[in-house]
Structure formats: C-alpha cells, structure tokens
N, CA, C and O of each residue as an XYZ file, in Angstrom:
644
protein
N       0.856     -1.175      0.000
C       0.000      0.000      0.000
C       0.899      1.233      0.000
O       1.923      1.265      0.682
N       0.519      2.218     -0.748
C       1.319      3.439     -0.850
C       1.275      4.209      0.457
O       0.298      4.155      1.204
N       2.366      4.931      0.714
C       2.503      5.635      1.981
C       1.410      6.684      2.179
O       0.856      6.782      3.274
N       1.088      7.458      1.166
C       0.070      8.504      1.307
C      -1.301      7.881      1.617
O      -2.054      8.404      2.439
N      -1.607      6.790      0.969
C      -2.872      6.101      1.243
C      -2.903      5.594      2.675
O      -3.930      5.671      3.349
N      -1.771      5.076      3.134
C      -1.693      4.575      4.503
C      -1.854      5.714      5.503
O      -2.495      5.538      6.539
N      -1.282      6.877      5.208
C      -1.458      8.042      6.083
C      -2.927      8.467      6.142
O      -3.434      8.818      7.208
N      -3.596      8.436      5.010
C      -5.023      8.773      4.991
C      -5.804      7.774      5.845
O      -6.692      8.163      6.603
N      -5.474      6.491      5.722
C      -6.158      5.467      6.518
C      -5.864      5.620      8.011
O      -6.745      5.394      8.841
N      -4.636      6.001      8.356
C      -4.305      6.235      9.764
C      -5.130      7.397     10.308
O      -5.678      7.316     11.407
N      -5.214      8.473      9.538
C      -6.022      9.615      9.957
C      -7.493      9.253     10.060
O      -8.179      9.678     10.990
N      -7.975      8.473      9.110
C      -9.377      8.048      9.150
C      -9.640      7.140     10.348
O     -10.700      7.220     10.970
N      -8.680      6.280     10.669
C      -8.828      5.417     11.840
C      -8.907      6.221     13.129
O      -9.694      5.902     14.020
N      -8.092      7.262     13.225
C      -8.128      8.130     14.408
C      -9.440      8.913     14.455
O     -10.051      9.050     15.515
N      -9.865      9.421     13.308
C     -11.117     10.189     13.257
C     -12.308      9.312     13.634
O     -13.222      9.771     14.319
N     -12.305      8.058     13.193
C     -13.388      7.134     13.528
C     -13.456      6.903     15.042
O     -14.539      6.916     15.628
N     -12.308      6.694     15.662
C     -12.279      6.472     17.116
C     -12.785      7.706     17.862
O     -13.553      7.589     18.817
N     -12.352      8.886     17.423
C     -12.808     10.125     18.063
C     -14.307     10.324     17.856
O     -15.014     10.732     18.777
N     -14.788     10.039     16.659
C     -16.222     10.189     16.385
C     -17.044      9.276     17.291
O     -18.087      9.682     17.805
N     -16.584      8.064     17.483
C     -17.288      7.137     18.369
C     -17.273      7.639     19.812
O     -18.291      7.577     20.501
N     -16.130      8.131     20.267
C     -16.022      8.626     21.648
C     -16.941      9.830     21.870
O     -17.640      9.896     22.881
N     -16.943     10.776     20.936
C     -17.788     11.958     21.099
C     -19.275     11.625     20.930
O     -20.128     12.248     21.564
N     -19.579     10.661     20.091
C     -20.966     10.219     19.944
C     -21.445      9.575     21.241
O     -22.553      9.851     21.702
N     -20.617      8.722     21.826
C     -20.983      8.082     23.098
C     -21.187      9.129     24.187
O     -22.075      9.001     25.030
N     -20.354     10.163     24.158
C     -20.459     11.203     25.181
C     -21.675     12.099     24.967
O     -22.466     12.299     25.890
N     -21.830     12.634     23.772
C     -22.841     13.669     23.537
C     -24.213     13.137     23.132
O     -25.228     13.759     23.444
N     -24.260     12.016     22.453
C     -25.557     11.478     22.044
C     -26.063     10.390     22.983
O     -27.261     10.307     23.254
N     -25.150      9.554     23.478
C     -25.572      8.472     24.370
C     -25.498      8.881     25.845
O     -26.003      8.164     26.709
N     -24.879     10.020     26.135
C     -24.826     10.515     27.510
C     -23.826      9.811     28.407
O     -23.938      9.901     29.629
N     -22.846      9.108     27.837
C     -21.827      8.439     28.643
C     -20.723      9.447     28.968
O     -19.962      9.855     28.090
N     -20.650      9.838     30.232
C     -19.652     10.827     30.638
C     -18.279     10.168     30.744
O     -18.149      9.113     31.365
N     -17.251     10.779     30.143
C     -15.917     10.187     30.196
C     -15.201     10.511     31.506
O     -15.384     11.582     32.085
N     -14.394      9.575     31.950
C     -13.547      9.802     33.121
C     -12.229     10.423     32.645
O     -12.010     10.525     31.438
N     -11.357     10.837     33.551
C     -10.073     11.422     33.129
C      -9.232     10.493     32.250
O      -8.580     10.967     31.319
N      -9.229      9.191     32.518
C      -8.467      8.274     31.668
C      -9.091      8.152     30.275
O      -8.375      7.989     29.286
N     -10.414      8.230     30.196
C     -11.087      8.210     28.894
C     -10.664      9.427     28.071
O     -10.353      9.312     26.885
N     -10.658     10.582     28.711
C     -10.276     11.814     28.019
C      -8.820     11.761     27.562
O      -8.479     12.251     26.485
N      -7.970     11.164     28.388
C      -6.556     11.047     28.032
C      -6.356     10.177     26.787
O      -5.437     10.416     26.004
N      -7.207      9.179     26.609
C      -7.084      8.294     25.453
C      -7.414      8.989     24.130
O      -7.086      8.476     23.060
N      -8.051     10.133     24.201
C      -8.374     10.857     22.973
C      -7.165     11.589     22.402
O      -7.097     11.801     21.191
N      -6.227     11.973     23.230
C      -5.086     12.769     22.776
C      -4.244     12.082     21.702
O      -3.918     12.734     20.710
N      -3.876     10.817     21.835
C      -3.094     10.207     20.748
C      -3.830     10.241     19.405
O      -3.201     10.392     18.358
N      -5.154     10.102     19.434
C      -5.906     10.155     18.176
C      -5.841     11.553     17.562
O      -5.682     11.691     16.349
N      -5.964     12.590     18.394
C      -5.826     13.957     17.875
C      -4.432     14.164     17.300
O      -4.272     14.802     16.260
N      -3.423     13.621     17.980
C      -2.055     13.749     17.479
C      -1.879     13.014     16.155
O      -1.191     13.507     15.261
N      -2.492     11.841     16.021
C      -2.414     11.100     14.751
C      -3.007     11.944     13.619
O      -2.445     11.997     12.525
N      -4.135     12.599     13.879
C      -4.732     13.453     12.844
C      -3.753     14.528     12.398
O      -3.588     14.760     11.200
N      -3.105     15.182     13.346
C      -2.134     16.225     13.010
C      -0.926     15.676     12.280
O      -0.482     16.252     11.287
N      -0.395     14.572     12.763
C       0.778     13.951     12.148
C       0.452     13.487     10.732
O       1.255     13.677      9.818
N      -0.703     12.888     10.545
C      -1.101     12.424      9.212
C      -1.250     13.604      8.256
O      -0.841     13.520      7.098
N      -1.824     14.687      8.726
C      -1.970     15.874      7.884
C      -0.610     16.432      7.480
O      -0.396     16.761      6.313
N       0.305     16.540      8.432
C       1.660     17.015      8.123
C       2.321     16.070      7.121
O       2.952     16.517      6.163
N       2.177     14.770      7.342
C       2.777     13.793      6.431
C       2.218     13.871      5.028
O       2.930     13.577      4.067
N       0.957     14.260      4.884
C       0.341     14.348      3.561
C       0.778     15.600      2.798
O       0.879     15.575      1.571
N       1.033     16.685      3.514
C       1.396     17.925      2.810
C       2.904     18.119      2.709
O       3.361     18.993      1.973
N       3.680     17.327      3.429
C       5.134     17.450      3.422
C       5.738     16.535      2.345
O       5.035     15.708      1.764
N       7.026     16.687      2.089
C       7.694     15.784      1.143
C       7.606     14.324      1.591
O       7.322     14.035      2.753
N       7.851     13.424      0.663
C       7.686     11.982      0.909
C       8.512     11.494      2.091
O       8.049     10.647      2.855
N       9.722     12.011      2.257
C      10.568     11.576      3.377
C       9.904     11.883      4.715
O       9.933     11.056      5.626
N       9.314     13.052      4.836
C       8.615     13.423      6.064
C       7.366     12.561      6.228
O       6.993     12.208      7.347
N       6.722     12.224      5.114
C       5.546     11.357      5.172
C       5.866     10.006      5.768
O       5.060      9.450      6.513
N       7.039      9.467      5.449
C       7.452      8.191      6.031
C       7.658      8.298      7.532
O       7.269      7.406      8.286
N       8.267      9.387      7.960
C       8.461      9.617      9.394
C       7.103      9.789     10.077
O       6.880      9.273     11.172
N       6.202     10.517      9.421
C       4.861     10.738      9.978
C       4.134      9.412     10.163
O       3.423      9.224     11.150
N       4.308      8.506      9.229
C       3.653      7.204      9.335
C       4.216      6.397     10.511
O       3.468      5.712     11.209
N       5.513      6.477     10.723
C       6.123      5.795     11.872
C       5.594      6.397     13.172
O       5.273      5.665     14.108
N       5.502      7.721     13.236
C       4.999      8.387     14.436
C       3.528      8.021     14.670
O       3.132      7.745     15.803
N       2.725      8.017     13.612
C       1.307      7.658     13.751
C       1.166      6.225     14.269
O       0.314      5.945     15.112
N       1.996      5.335     13.766
C       1.968      3.945     14.232
C       2.320      3.865     15.718
O       1.667      3.153     16.481
N       3.349      4.596     16.118
C       3.746      4.616     17.529
C       2.628      5.190     18.401
O       2.416      4.721     19.520
N       1.918      6.193     17.903
C       0.816      6.779     18.661
C      -0.328      5.781     18.844
O      -0.946      5.730     19.908
N      -0.606      4.992     17.813
C      -1.646      3.958     17.954
C      -1.207      2.895     18.968
O      -2.016      2.452     19.783
N       0.063      2.484     18.923
C       0.550      1.525     19.909
C       0.467      2.107     21.323
O       0.064      1.415     22.257
N       0.846      3.380     21.478
C       0.794      3.991     22.810
C      -0.642      4.095     23.302
O      -0.901      3.915     24.491
N      -1.580      4.383     22.402
C      -2.972      4.460     22.808
C      -3.499      3.079     23.190
O      -4.314      2.957     24.105
N      -3.043      2.050     22.503
C      -3.443      0.690     22.881
C      -2.962      0.378     24.298
O      -3.692     -0.222     25.087
N      -1.738      0.785     24.617
C      -1.215      0.571     25.966
C      -1.978      1.367     27.011
O      -2.286      0.855     28.087
N      -2.280      2.618     26.693
C      -3.031      3.466     27.621
C      -4.434      2.905     27.855
O      -4.911      2.875     28.990
N      -5.088      2.464     26.791
C      -6.433      1.892     26.924
C      -6.393      0.574     27.699
O      -7.290      0.300     28.496
N      -5.364     -0.240     27.472
C      -5.228     -1.494     28.222
C      -4.996     -1.191     29.709
O      -5.527     -1.884     30.577
N      -4.209     -0.162     29.994
C      -4.009      0.251     31.380
C      -5.342      0.657     32.012
O      -5.646      0.268     33.140
N      -6.134      1.442     31.276
C      -7.441      1.874     31.780
C      -8.343      0.668     32.019
O      -9.045      0.612     33.029
N      -8.332     -0.287     31.110
C      -9.135     -1.501     31.303
C      -8.689     -2.240     32.565
O      -9.520     -2.794     33.285
N      -7.394     -2.250     32.834
C      -6.893     -2.864     34.064
C      -7.393     -2.144     35.308
O      -7.684     -2.778     36.322
N      -7.492     -0.822     35.229
C      -8.055     -0.043     36.339
C      -9.518     -0.436     36.536
O      -9.981     -0.601     37.665
N     -10.241     -0.583     35.418
C     -11.649     -0.965     35.512
C     -11.828     -2.359     36.102
O     -12.797     -2.606     36.820
N     -10.923     -3.257     35.815
C     -10.991     -4.612     36.370
C     -10.365     -4.668     37.759
O     -10.281     -5.735     38.367
N      -9.926     -3.510     38.258
C      -9.310     -3.360     39.582
C      -8.050     -4.214     39.733
O      -7.766     -4.742     40.809
N      -7.301     -4.339     38.632
C      -6.016     -5.026     38.683
C      -4.953     -4.121     39.298
O      -3.982     -4.604     39.879
N      -5.140     -2.805     39.168
C      -4.263     -1.796     39.752
C      -5.051     -0.504     39.885
O      -6.046     -0.309     39.187
N      -4.616      0.377     40.774
C      -5.348      1.638     40.951
C      -4.951      2.652     39.877
O      -3.885      2.548     39.269
N      -5.809      3.610     39.661
C      -5.486      4.704     38.752
C      -4.482      5.629     39.421
O      -4.595      5.890     40.619
N      -3.507      6.130     38.681
C      -2.548      7.064     39.284
C      -3.097      8.486     39.389
O      -2.447      9.355     39.971
N      -4.280      8.732     38.838
C      -4.830     10.079     38.814
C      -5.810     10.294     39.957
O      -6.758      9.527     40.129
N      -5.578     11.323     40.723
C      -6.481     11.645     41.825
C      -7.861     12.039     41.307
O      -8.857     11.872     42.012
N      -7.928     12.559     40.086
C      -9.203     12.998     39.515
C     -10.143     11.830     39.242
O     -11.320     12.040     38.950
N      -9.643     10.612     39.333
C     -10.472      9.443     39.059
C     -11.338      9.032     40.242
O     -12.144      8.108     40.123
N     -11.189      9.691     41.362
C     -11.990      9.358     42.540
C     -12.435     10.648     43.210
O     -11.748     11.668     43.144
N     -13.571     10.589     43.842
C     -14.054     11.762     44.574
C     -13.156     11.982     45.780
O     -12.870     11.046     46.526
N     -12.709     13.224     45.972
C     -11.797     13.544     47.069
C     -12.565     13.992     48.305
O     -13.674     14.517     48.208
N     -11.974     13.781     49.434
C     -12.469     14.348     50.664
C     -13.596     13.585     51.329
O     -13.988     13.936     52.442
N     -14.116     12.587     50.714
C     -15.267     11.887     51.285
C     -14.884     11.208     52.593
O     -15.661     11.236     53.548
N     -13.715     10.606     52.656
C     -13.313      9.911     53.860
C     -12.835     10.825     54.967
O     -12.721     10.377     56.109
N     -12.548     12.090     54.682
C     -12.005     12.998     55.691
C     -13.045     13.959     56.252
O     -12.757     14.676     57.210
N     -14.233     13.993     55.688
C     -15.259     14.927     56.165
C     -15.758     14.499     57.537
O     -16.003     13.319     57.786
N     -15.907     15.492     58.434
C     -16.399     15.199     59.788
C     -17.868     15.562     59.951
O     -18.559     15.039     60.826
N     -18.333     16.465     59.094
C     -19.740     16.859     59.148
C     -20.298     16.861     57.730
O     -19.548     16.782     56.757
N     -21.588     16.949     57.626
C     -22.216     17.018     56.307
C     -21.759     18.277     55.579
O     -21.545     18.249     54.367
N     -21.611     19.373     56.302
C     -21.160     20.623     55.698
C     -19.748     20.472     55.134
O     -19.457     20.971     54.047
N     -18.859     19.775     55.880
C     -17.507     19.515     55.373
C     -17.565     18.690     54.088
O     -16.846     18.966     53.128
N     -18.411     17.699     54.084
C     -18.560     16.857     52.907
C     -19.044     17.668     51.708
O     -18.499     17.539     50.612
N     -20.053     18.494     51.905
C     -20.584     19.301     50.807
C     -19.547     20.286     50.285
O     -19.498     20.549     49.084
N     -18.713     20.838     51.172
C     -17.671     21.776     50.742
C     -16.608     21.087     49.898
O     -16.044     21.712     49.000
N     -16.322     19.827     50.158
C     -15.255     19.129     49.440
C     -15.700     18.530     48.115
O     -14.867     18.159     47.288
N     -17.005     18.433     47.910
C     -17.486     17.835     46.659
C     -17.281     18.800     45.499
O     -17.524     19.999     45.638
N     -16.838     18.290     44.362
C     -16.687     19.151     43.190
C     -18.061     19.576     42.675
O     -19.059     18.919     42.971
N     -18.125     20.682     41.897
C     -19.416     21.146     41.393
C     -20.102     20.126     40.480
O     -21.331     20.063     40.427
N     -19.316     19.338     39.771
C     -19.848     18.272     38.930
C     -19.283     16.961     39.472
O     -18.085     16.849     39.731
N     -20.137     15.997     39.636
C     -19.695     14.717     40.196
C     -18.596     14.100     39.329
O     -18.697     14.066     38.103
N     -17.552     13.616     39.989
C     -16.456     12.979     39.273
C     -16.926     11.652     38.687
O     -17.750     10.949     39.273
N     -16.387     11.333     37.527
C     -16.677     10.037     36.915
C     -15.523      9.118     37.293
O     -14.389      9.360     36.881
N     -15.786      8.075     38.065
C     -14.695      7.202     38.491
C     -14.118      6.414     37.320
O     -14.845      5.959     36.438
N     -12.805      6.263     37.331
C     -12.122      5.542     36.252
C     -12.275      4.033     36.361
O     -12.045      3.310     35.392
N     -12.663      3.557     37.540
C     -12.746      2.109     37.721
C     -14.170      1.576     37.583
O     -14.428      0.415     37.901
N     -15.085      2.404     37.116
C     -16.473      1.991     36.901
C     -16.845      2.222     35.438
O     -17.232      3.334     35.077
N     -16.737      1.203     34.589
C     -17.083      1.421     33.184
C     -18.568      1.754     33.026
O     -19.428      1.153     33.670
N     -18.842      2.713     32.165
C     -20.226      3.127     31.933
C     -20.987      2.080     31.120
O     -22.214      2.013     31.175
N     -20.251      1.270     30.368
C     -20.880      0.322     29.447
C     -19.927     -0.837     29.196
O     -18.721     -0.639     29.054
N     -20.467     -2.028     29.144
C     -19.694     -3.207     28.722
C     -20.435     -3.858     27.571
O     -21.653     -4.035     27.615
N     -19.687     -4.210     26.545
C     -20.240     -4.903     25.388
C     -19.416     -6.175     25.208
O     -18.201     -6.117     25.018
N     -20.081     -7.310     25.270
C     -19.421     -8.616     25.183
C     -18.309     -8.739     26.221
O     -17.262     -9.329     25.955
N     -18.545     -8.179     27.398
C     -17.604     -8.290     28.499
C     -16.505     -7.244     28.536
O     -15.758     -7.166     29.512
N     -16.395     -6.443     27.492
C     -15.343     -5.423     27.453
C     -15.943     -4.028     27.557
O     -17.007     -3.747     27.006
N     -15.245     -3.170     28.269
C     -15.645     -1.772     28.361
C     -15.174     -1.039     27.109
O     -14.513     -1.615     26.245
N     -15.524      0.238     27.028
C     -15.054      1.034     25.894
C     -13.528      1.113     25.885
O     -12.917      1.136     24.816
N     -12.904      1.153     27.074
C     -11.440      1.165     27.146
C     -10.868     -0.143     26.594
O      -9.871     -0.129     25.872
N     -11.491     -1.260     26.929
C     -11.030     -2.545     26.411
C     -11.155     -2.634     24.900
O     -10.244     -3.107     24.221
N     -12.283     -2.178     24.378
C     -12.464     -2.175     22.925
C     -11.496     -1.205     22.262
O     -10.982     -1.479     21.178
N     -11.249     -0.078     22.906
C     -10.291      0.876     22.355
C      -8.895      0.266     22.294
O      -8.164      0.487     21.328
N      -8.519     -0.497     23.313
C      -7.212     -1.152     23.306
C      -7.090     -2.107     22.121
O      -6.078     -2.112     21.420
N      -8.118     -2.908     21.904
C      -8.092     -3.849     20.771
C      -8.078     -3.114     19.434
O      -7.343     -3.488     18.519
N      -8.890     -2.074     19.328
C      -8.964     -1.301     18.082
C      -7.618     -0.639     17.769
O      -7.104     -0.758     16.657
N      -7.055      0.060     18.760
C      -5.788      0.755     18.536
C      -4.677     -0.236     18.206
O      -3.824      0.041     17.362
N      -4.687     -1.382     18.867
C      -3.684     -2.404     18.575
C      -3.850     -2.952     17.160
O      -2.859     -3.171     16.463
N      -5.077     -3.173     16.735
C      -5.323     -3.680     15.379
C      -4.872     -2.665     14.328
O      -4.249     -3.036     13.333
N      -5.185     -1.393     14.546
C      -4.759     -0.365     13.585
C      -3.238     -0.248     13.586
O      -2.623     -0.139     12.526
N      -2.628     -0.270     14.777
C      -1.170     -0.190     14.864
C      -0.510     -1.361     14.152
O       0.494     -1.184     13.463
N      -1.066     -2.556     14.313
C      -0.510     -3.732     13.636
C      -0.653     -3.604     12.123
O       0.261     -3.958     11.378
N      -1.790     -3.104     11.673
C      -2.010     -2.903     10.242
C      -1.017     -1.878      9.686
O      -0.450     -2.075      8.611
N      -0.812     -0.797     10.415
C       0.151      0.224      9.973
C       1.569     -0.335      9.966
O       2.361      0.004      9.087
N       1.898     -1.184     10.933
C       3.223     -1.796     10.975
C       3.441     -2.689      9.761
O       4.512     -2.665      9.154
N       2.447     -3.464      9.413
C       2.550     -4.318      8.218
C       2.717     -3.463      6.973
O       3.516     -3.788      6.095
N       1.969     -2.376      6.896
C       2.084     -1.472      5.753
C       3.479     -0.850      5.685
O       4.064     -0.744      4.607
N       4.005     -0.441      6.833
C       5.366      0.116      6.859
C       6.380     -0.915      6.380
O       7.283     -0.590      5.609
N       6.235     -2.136      6.829
C       7.150     -3.200      6.431
C       7.075     -3.445      4.926
O       8.104     -3.598      4.268
N       5.855     -3.482      4.378
C       5.682     -3.695      2.936
C       6.222     -2.523      2.133
O       6.854     -2.722      1.095
N       5.976     -1.291      2.606
C       6.504     -0.105      1.899
C       8.018     -0.120      1.887
O       8.640      0.278      0.902
N       8.610     -0.573      2.969
C      10.073     -0.618      3.039
C      10.631     -1.652      2.068
O      11.655     -1.420      1.425
N       9.961     -2.784      1.964
C      10.421     -3.836      1.040
C      10.284     -3.396     -0.409
O      11.105     -3.763     -1.249
N       9.238     -2.602     -0.713
C       9.022     -2.143     -2.092
C       9.985     -1.041     -2.490
O      10.239     -0.832     -3.676
N      10.524     -0.331     -1.499
C      11.402      0.813     -1.801
C      12.774      0.395     -2.225
O      13.618      1.244     -2.509
C-alpha cells in the first residue's frame, strides 16, 4: 500500500475512534472519566501527524507514518491500562479518578464543601460493557489492530522501496 494512502487510513482510523467517543459522550450521555479523556489525545495527534505527512515531502511522510503507528501503539497501551483499572487489577494514578475528601469529612457541611461542582466520573467503573469489554477494552483492541495494520504497511513499503 502506498505511503500517502496509509497516512489517509491512519487519519481516518483516528477520526473514527474520536467520532465514536464523542458520539458516546454527547448522544448516548456516557460521561468520560479522566483516563477516557486522556485516550483521545493520541488520536488527535495522529490526525495532526497524518496531515503534516500528507502535505510534506515523501521523506517526512514516512516519518509521519512511523509516528502515527507509535501513537496507535501507545494508545493501545493506555487503553489497556485503563481496562486494568476498571478490572481493579491496579489503581489509577490520577487523583481525579476518585471523589476527594469523602473519607475525611467530619460533618455534612464539610462533605458538601469538598465535593466538586460536577460529580467525578470514576475511572474504575465502566459506563458500558459490550461482550464483556468496556469502551477502554475495545479501544485497546482497536488501537492495537490499527497499529498492527500500519506496521505491516510500513514493512511492505520498506520492502518495495
């Protein structure tokens, strides 16, 4: 597969993942937790990298494709980590993933003062499971599949060059 076509597919893969995440949030009402929001960043970066790779000379396009592939692999790792938090295999490193101050309040007034204006979405409680996997679990599989596809394409492009 040609490098420019592969860059377009990488960008489309990132756009598809973002579209699904925003649709789940805004149309289905599934509020994202901090780890969910963090998983969107690599996809935004892939869109930017793919765009730069498409408008730049071919040599830069090859580098952009390698970077996009690495971003998909990193997102697969981040999503797998989030799935592990959801399965309570390990705790989230982010304090924003849990409501603060609940255990330290001595009165109801103290408790009300410590609560954030909008209820925190816990990272260890998936809003939805489909076939046993949460959105983070499916994102891990999706990002890994796209990363593997891009890796195969990179390998084939290198052999053809």
